[in-house]
C-alpha positions in Angstrom: 0.0 0.0 0.0 1.3 3.4 -0.9 0.3 6.8 0.3 -0.7 9.5 -2.3 1.4 12.3 -3.4 0.8 15.9 -2.1 -1.1 18.4 -4.2 0.8 21.4 -5.5 0.7 24.9 -4.0 -1.4 27.9 -5.1 -0.4 31.5 -5.4 -2.3 34.6 -6.5 -1.1 38.2 -6.6 -2.4 41.5 -8.0 0.6 43.2 -9.7 0.6 46.8 -10.9 1.3 47.0 -14.7 4.0 49.6 -13.9 5.9 46.9 -12.0 6.1 44.5 -15.0 9.1 44.4 -17.3 9.0 44.3 -21.1 9.3 40.5 -20.8 8.4 38.3 -17.9 9.2 34.6 -17.6 6.4 32.1 -17.1 7.3 28.6 -15.8 4.6 25.9 -15.7 5.8 23.1 -13.3 5.6 19.5 -14.5 3.7 16.9 -12.6 5.8 14.6 -10.5 7.0 11.3 -12.0 5.1 8.1 -11.1 6.8 5.9 -8.6 7.8 2.3 -9.5 7.2 -1.0 -7.7 9.8 -0.1 -5.0 10.6 3.6 -5.7 8.9 6.8 -4.5 7.2 9.2 -6.8 8.9 12.3 -7.9 8.1 15.9 -6.7 6.2 18.2 -8.9 7.9 21.3 -10.4 7.2 24.8 -9.2 5.1 27.2 -11.3 5.9 30.9 -11.4 5.3 34.3 -13.0 8.4 36.4 -13.2 9.9 37.1 -9.8 6.4 37.9 -8.5 4.6 34.7 -7.7 5.6 31.1 -7.1 3.6 28.1 -6.3 5.6 25.1 -5.2 5.1 21.6 -6.5 4.0 18.8 -4.1 6.1 15.9 -3.0 5.6 12.5 -4.5 4.2 9.6 -2.5 6.9 7.6 -0.8 7.6 3.9 -0.8 8.6 3.3 2.8 5.7 1.0 3.9 7.2 -2.4 4.3 5.7 -5.7 3.0 3.8 -7.8 5.5 0.5 -8.9 6.9 0.5 -6.9 10.2 -1.6 -3.8 10.6 0.4 -0.7 9.5 -0.2 2.9 8.5 1.9 5.2 6.3 1.3 8.9 6.3 1.0 10.8 3.0 3.4 13.2 1.5 3.7 16.6 3.2 2.2 19.6 1.5 4.6 22.1 -0.1 6.1 24.9 2.1 4.0 28.0 2.2 5.4 30.8 0.1 3.1 33.5 -1.1 -0.5 32.5 -0.5 0.0 28.8 -1.2 -2.4 26.0 -0.3 -2.3 22.2 -0.4 -3.1 19.0 1.5 -1.6 15.5 1.6 -2.7 11.7 1.4 -2.3 8.4 3.6 -2.3 4.6 3.4 -3.6 1.9 5.8 -2.9 -1.9 5.9 -5.3 -3.9 8.1 -3.8 -7.3 7.2 -2.3 -9.1 4.3 -5.4 -8.9 2.2 -7.2 -5.8 3.4 -6.2 -2.2 3.2 -6.5 1.1 1.4 -3.9 3.1 -0.5 -3.7 6.9 0.0 -5.6 9.4 -2.0 -3.7 12.1 -3.8 -3.6 15.5 -2.2 -5.9 18.2 -3.5 -4.7 21.4 -5.1 -6.6 24.7 -5.4 -7.3 23.9 -9.1 -7.4 20.1 -9.2 -8.3 17.0 -7.4 -6.0 14.2 -6.2 -6.2 10.7 -7.5 -8.6 8.4 -5.7 -7.5 5.9 -3.0 -7.7 2.2 -4.0 -9.2 -0.7 -2.0 -8.5 -3.3 -4.7 -5.1 -4.2 -6.0 -3.8 -2.0 -8.8 -1.6 0.9 -10.0 -1.9 4.4 -8.6 -4.7 6.7 -9.9 -4.2 9.9 -11.7 -5.4 13.3 -10.6 -7.9 15.6 -12.3 -7.3 19.2 -13.1 -4.1 21.1 -12.4 -1.7 20.3 -9.6 -3.4 17.4 -7.9 -1.3 14.6 -6.4 -1.6 11.0 -7.7 -3.4 8.3 -5.6 -1.1 5.5 -4.3 -1.0 2.0 -5.8 -2.3 -1.0 -3.8 -0.6 -4.4 -3.9 -1.3 -7.6 -2.0 1.9 -9.2 -3.4 2.0 -8.2 -7.0 4.0 -5.5 -8.7 2.1 -2.2 -9.1 3.3 1.3 -10.1 2.2 4.8 -9.1 0.7 7.4 -11.4 2.2 10.8 -12.4 1.1 13.9 -10.5 -0.8 16.7 -12.2 1.1 19.5 -13.9 0.9 23.1 -12.8 -1.0 26.0 -14.4 -0.2 29.8 -14.7 -3.1 32.2 -15.4 -2.4 35.8 -16.2 -5.3 38.3 -16.4 -4.7 41.8 -17.7 -6.9 44.8 -16.9 -7.0 48.3 -18.2 
């Protein structure tokens, strides 16, 4: 059983047009890589607009829960550090015994939903929208992989 990955951060800022340069750099963070059978998922990339606003990507779900049949719990990936108005939540996994458990749901983001938790054996589940964490895979002995996290999004609105 694997916990889900954390959702990505969110930032929003009102910027005076006079503060903008002739060119501003926009970076859209990629979703984190899917974890393998025995490897953790990758962290999502940060999204930003110039030097004004940054939203951090969420951490990938980890692969530290050991195999076995005893009851066990594994906490989800921590939400990204707060920067400028950012928001995110994490996921979790629970094993009751060798044939009963639930994987962790992916963390929510402000603009997307995390992947669903699993109660049947299978690969991790993908998020919907922007920035959601992937749900963890669930295995009762077989090999399962994770799913990639959701990519970021940058929206710029101009007034005037």
